[in-house]
C-alpha positions as CSV (number, residue, x, y, z in Angstrom):
1,X,-17.5,17.6,6.2
2,X,-19.2,15.6,4.1
3,X,-17.7,12.2,2.5
4,X,-17.9,12.2,-1.0
5,X,-17.4,8.8,-3.2
6,X,-16.5,9.1,-6.7
7,X,-15.1,7.4,-9.2
8,X,-11.0,7.0,-9.5
9,X,-8.7,8.7,-12.1
10,X,-5.6,8.1,-13.1
11,X,-4.1,11.4,-11.6
12,X,-4.9,9.4,-7.9
13,X,-2.2,7.1,-8.3
14,X,0.3,8.7,-6.2
15,X,-2.2,9.9,-3.4
16,X,-4.0,6.4,-3.2
17,X,-0.3,5.0,-2.8
18,X,0.5,6.7,-0.1
19,X,-1.9,6.4,1.6
20,X,-2.4,2.6,0.6
21,X,1.5,2.4,1.6
22,X,1.1,4.2,5.0
23,X,-2.7,1.9,6.1
24,X,-0.6,-1.5,5.2
25,X,2.4,-1.0,7.0
26,X,1.0,1.1,10.2
27,X,-1.5,-2.1,10.6
28,X,1.1,-4.5,10.0
29,X,3.8,-2.4,12.6
30,X,1.1,-2.4,15.1
31,X,1.4,-5.8,15.2
32,X,4.8,-6.9,14.8
33,X,4.3,-7.9,11.0
34,X,6.4,-7.2,7.7
35,X,4.0,-4.6,5.2
36,X,2.4,-6.6,2.1
37,X,3.9,-3.3,0.0
38,X,7.5,-2.1,0.2
39,X,7.1,1.3,-0.2
40,X,5.2,4.5,-1.2
41,X,6.0,4.2,-4.9
42,X,5.4,0.2,-5.3
43,X,2.1,1.3,-4.0
44,X,1.3,4.2,-6.3
45,X,2.5,1.9,-9.3
46,X,0.0,-0.7,-8.1
47,X,-2.4,1.8,-7.3
48,X,-2.0,3.5,-11.2
49,X,-1.9,0.1,-12.8
50,X,-5.3,-0.8,-11.4
51,X,-6.7,2.9,-12.1
52,X,-5.8,2.4,-15.8
53,X,-7.0,-1.2,-15.8
54,X,-10.7,-1.9,-17.9
55,X,-11.1,-4.8,-15.5
56,X,-11.1,-3.0,-12.3
57,X,-13.7,-1.0,-10.8
58,X,-12.3,1.6,-8.9
59,X,-13.9,4.4,-5.7
60,X,-12.0,7.2,-4.2
61,X,-12.9,8.6,-1.2
62,X,-12.7,12.4,-0.2
63,X,-13.3,14.5,2.7
64,X,-13.2,18.2,2.1
65,X,-12.0,17.7,-1.8
66,X,-9.0,15.5,-0.1
67,X,-8.1,11.9,-0.9
68,X,-8.5,9.8,2.5
69,X,-9.3,6.2,0.7
70,X,-9.9,4.3,-1.6
71,X,-11.4,0.6,-3.0
72,X,-11.0,-1.7,-5.9
73,X,-13.0,-4.4,-7.2
74,X,-11.4,-6.9,-9.9
75,X,-14.0,-7.4,-12.6
76,X,-11.8,-9.3,-15.0
77,X,-13.9,-12.6,-14.4
78,X,-17.2,-13.5,-13.3
79,X,-16.6,-13.7,-9.5
80,X,-15.4,-10.5,-8.2
81,X,-12.5,-9.8,-6.1
82,X,-12.2,-6.7,-3.5
83,X,-9.3,-5.1,-2.9
84,X,-6.8,-3.6,-1.8
85,X,-9.1,-1.4,0.1
86,X,-7.2,1.3,2.4
87,X,-8.3,4.2,4.2
88,X,-5.9,7.2,5.5
89,X,-4.2,6.3,9.2
90,X,-5.4,9.7,9.9
91,X,-9.3,9.2,9.3
92,X,-9.4,5.6,10.4
93,X,-12.1,4.4,12.6
94,X,-15.1,6.4,11.3
95,X,-16.8,4.5,9.5
96,X,-15.1,5.3,5.5
97,X,-13.9,1.4,4.9
98,X,-17.7,0.7,5.6
99,X,-18.6,3.4,3.3
100,X,-16.1,1.8,0.4
101,X,-17.5,-1.5,1.2
102,X,-21.0,-0.6,0.7
103,X,-19.9,1.5,-2.9
104,X,-17.9,-2.5,-4.4
105,X,-20.6,-4.4,-3.0
106,X,-23.6,-2.4,-5.0
107,X,-21.3,-2.3,-7.9
108,X,-20.9,-5.9,-7.8
109,X,-24.5,-6.6,-7.0
110,X,-25.5,-4.1,-9.8
111,X,-23.4,-6.0,-12.6
112,X,-25.6,-9.0,-11.1
113,X,-21.7,-10.5,-10.4
114,X,-22.7,-14.5,-8.9
115,X,-20.2,-13.6,-6.1
116,X,-17.7,-11.7,-4.0
117,X,-14.7,-12.9,-2.3
118,X,-11.5,-11.1,-0.5
119,X,-8.6,-12.0,1.7
120,X,-7.7,-10.1,4.9
121,X,-4.8,-10.3,7.1
122,X,-5.7,-13.0,10.1
123,X,-3.6,-10.7,12.6
124,X,-6.1,-7.2,11.7
125,X,-9.2,-8.3,13.7
126,X,-11.0,-5.0,12.7
127,X,-11.3,-5.4,8.8
128,X,-12.5,-9.3,10.0
129,X,-15.1,-7.9,11.7
130,X,-16.1,-5.4,9.2
131,X,-16.3,-7.7,6.2
132,X,-18.2,-10.6,8.6
133,X,-20.6,-7.7,9.3
134,X,-21.2,-6.9,6.3
135,X,-22.0,-10.1,5.3
136,X,-19.0,-12.2,4.5
137,X,-18.3,-15.6,5.3
138,X,-15.3,-17.2,6.4
139,X,-14.0,-20.2,4.3
140,X,-10.5,-20.8,5.4
141,X,-7.4,-19.8,6.8
142,X,-5.0,-19.4,3.9
143,X,-0.8,-19.3,4.5
144,X,1.4,-16.6,3.2
145,X,4.7,-18.7,2.5
146,X,7.6,-16.9,0.8
147,X,11.3,-18.3,0.2
148,X,14.3,-19.7,-2.2
149,X,12.9,-21.1,-5.5
150,X,12.6,-25.0,-4.4
151,X,13.9,-26.5,-8.0
152,X,13.2,-30.2,-9.3
153,X,9.5,-31.1,-10.8
154,X,6.8,-34.0,-10.0
155,X,7.2,-36.8,-11.4
156,X,4.8,-37.4,-14.6
157,X,3.8,-33.7,-14.7
158,X,5.3,-31.1,-17.1
159,X,5.2,-27.5,-16.8
160,X,5.1,-25.0,-19.6
161,X,4.6,-21.7,-20.7
162,X,1.0,-21.2,-21.1
163,X,-0.1,-20.4,-25.1
164,X,-3.7,-19.1,-26.0
165,X,-4.3,-21.9,-27.4
166,X,-4.5,-23.0,-23.9
167,X,-7.1,-20.8,-22.2
168,X,-10.1,-23.1,-22.7
169,X,-8.5,-25.6,-20.9
170,X,-7.6,-23.7,-17.9
171,X,-10.8,-22.2,-17.9
172,X,-12.1,-25.8,-17.8
173,X,-10.0,-26.7,-15.3
174,X,-10.8,-23.9,-12.6
175,X,-15.0,-24.9,-13.4
176,X,-14.0,-28.2,-12.5
177,X,-12.3,-27.1,-8.8
178,X,-14.3,-24.1,-8.2
179,X,-17.6,-24.1,-10.4
180,X,-16.7,-20.8,-12.4
181,X,-13.9,-19.7,-14.6
182,X,-11.2,-17.0,-14.1
183,X,-10.7,-16.0,-17.7
184,X,-10.1,-12.8,-17.3
185,X,-6.9,-13.4,-15.2
186,X,-5.5,-16.0,-17.4
187,X,-6.2,-13.8,-20.3
188,X,-3.9,-10.9,-18.5
189,X,-1.5,-13.4,-17.7
190,X,-1.1,-14.9,-21.1
191,X,-0.6,-11.0,-22.6
192,X,2.2,-10.3,-19.6
193,X,3.7,-14.1,-20.4
194,X,3.5,-15.2,-16.7
195,X,0.9,-17.8,-17.0
196,X,2.0,-21.5,-16.9
197,X,0.3,-24.9,-17.0
198,X,0.7,-28.1,-16.0
199,X,0.4,-31.4,-18.0
200,X,-0.5,-35.0,-17.1
201,X,-1.0,-37.8,-19.3
202,X,-1.1,-36.0,-22.1
203,X,-3.7,-33.3,-21.2
204,X,-3.6,-29.6,-19.2
205,X,-4.7,-30.6,-15.3
206,X,-3.7,-27.2,-13.9
207,X,-2.4,-23.6,-14.5
208,X,-0.7,-20.5,-12.7
209,X,-1.0,-17.2,-13.7
210,X,1.9,-16.5,-12.2
211,X,3.2,-17.7,-8.9
212,X,2.8,-15.1,-6.4
213,X,0.9,-12.6,-3.8
214,X,-1.5,-11.3,-6.7
215,X,-1.4,-14.6,-8.8
216,X,-3.6,-17.5,-8.9
217,X,-3.2,-21.6,-9.9
218,X,-5.6,-24.0,-9.9
219,X,-5.1,-28.0,-10.9
220,X,-6.9,-31.0,-11.0
221,X,-4.9,-32.9,-7.9
222,X,-2.2,-31.5,-5.4
223,X,0.3,-32.9,-7.7
224,X,-0.3,-30.4,-10.3
225,X,-0.1,-27.6,-7.7
226,X,3.4,-28.9,-6.4
227,X,5.0,-28.9,-10.3
228,X,4.4,-25.0,-10.8
229,X,5.6,-24.4,-7.5
230,X,8.5,-26.8,-7.9
231,X,9.4,-24.9,-11.2
232,X,8.8,-21.2,-10.4
233,X,12.0,-19.4,-10.4
234,X,10.5,-16.9,-7.5
235,X,7.7,-16.4,-5.8
236,X,6.6,-12.5,-6.1
237,X,6.0,-9.9,-3.6
238,X,5.4,-11.3,-0.1
239,X,4.7,-14.6,-1.4
240,X,2.4,-17.5,-2.6
241,X,-1.1,-18.1,-0.5
242,X,-0.8,-21.9,0.4
243,X,-4.9,-23.2,2.1
244,X,-3.5,-24.3,5.4
245,X,-6.2,-27.1,5.1
246,X,-4.3,-28.4,2.4
247,X,-2.0,-30.3,4.8
248,X,-0.2,-32.2,1.9
249,X,1.1,-29.3,0.0
250,X,2.0,-27.1,2.9
251,X,4.0,-29.5,4.3
252,X,5.4,-30.1,1.2
253,X,6.5,-26.5,0.7
254,X,7.8,-26.5,4.3
255,X,10.2,-29.1,4.1
256,X,11.5,-27.6,0.9
257,X,12.4,-24.5,2.7
258,X,9.6,-22.0,2.6
259,X,8.5,-20.0,5.8
260,X,5.1,-18.6,7.1
261,X,5.2,-15.0,6.6
262,X,1.3,-14.8,8.1
263,X,-2.1,-16.4,8.2
264,X,-4.5,-14.6,5.9
265,X,-8.6,-15.3,5.9
266,X,-10.2,-16.2,2.8
267,X,-14.3,-14.8,3.0
268,X,-17.2,-14.8,0.9
269,X,-20.3,-13.8,-0.4
270,X,-22.5,-15.2,-3.0
271,X,-21.9,-17.8,-5.4
272,X,-19.3,-20.5,-3.4
273,X,-18.4,-24.3,-4.1
274,X,-15.8,-26.4,-1.8
275,X,-12.6,-26.5,-3.7
276,X,-13.1,-30.0,-6.2
277,X,-9.3,-30.2,-6.0
278,X,-6.1,-27.7,-5.1
279,X,-5.5,-23.9,-5.7
280,X,-3.5,-21.4,-4.2
281,X,-5.4,-18.0,-4.2
282,X,-4.4,-14.4,-5.4
283,X,-4.8,-11.5,-2.6
284,X,-7.8,-10.5,-4.1
285,X,-9.0,-14.2,-4.0
């Protein structure tokens, strides 16, 4: 049977969600971990959101008219983020994942995106090998942390809800730290009401689109990120993603009751600057 790749449609959400849940839960179960996605309904809701969002490119793989996988590319900001990519467990190890990756990489090249990034679960060595073989470079290990709200604050650092007027300042902070902005994601977070900023010495020095698996945060200093974490009412999804090499931040979180759920690998192609500050990636990058 020939594999056909086509653009995703809104009515693909249910089947893509089923495959997404079964693929992620199956791999996690094989390695003794909890799935990042709690159920098929939640996965279908996530896929539906991505399929209907104009800032995401989607591709669906079909065999004999049956959906067997999908992939997404976050195009909301200059650097693009891959995922979730999933293949039906009944059709895995046949090159479908590679074809889905080639498709989003082609898309990024056509759009002249300066870089592509992704995160993958450290225990899933096959996906690590796939991405490395496609040219992605390992950048760092990230710890997924979950636990009760920390509470309190960081002296000298105020946290408040972000407003539309903060967008330029947030983009400036991101460019200082990463060399590029993530303004499209910040705009979405402002619309949803989840964006927060830190202020220090009378100016915005950090922000978070939320404190969750699918959100990111950037700060000029580790204290900016600490302040955002400390005032979060909860940590959404599997948890927040903390770069393991930021020992100060990681140990601070662990001392306050957060626990490591898993380790993940940040991998990139194209533009990548060593961060000149502190940050939390999202699961997309």
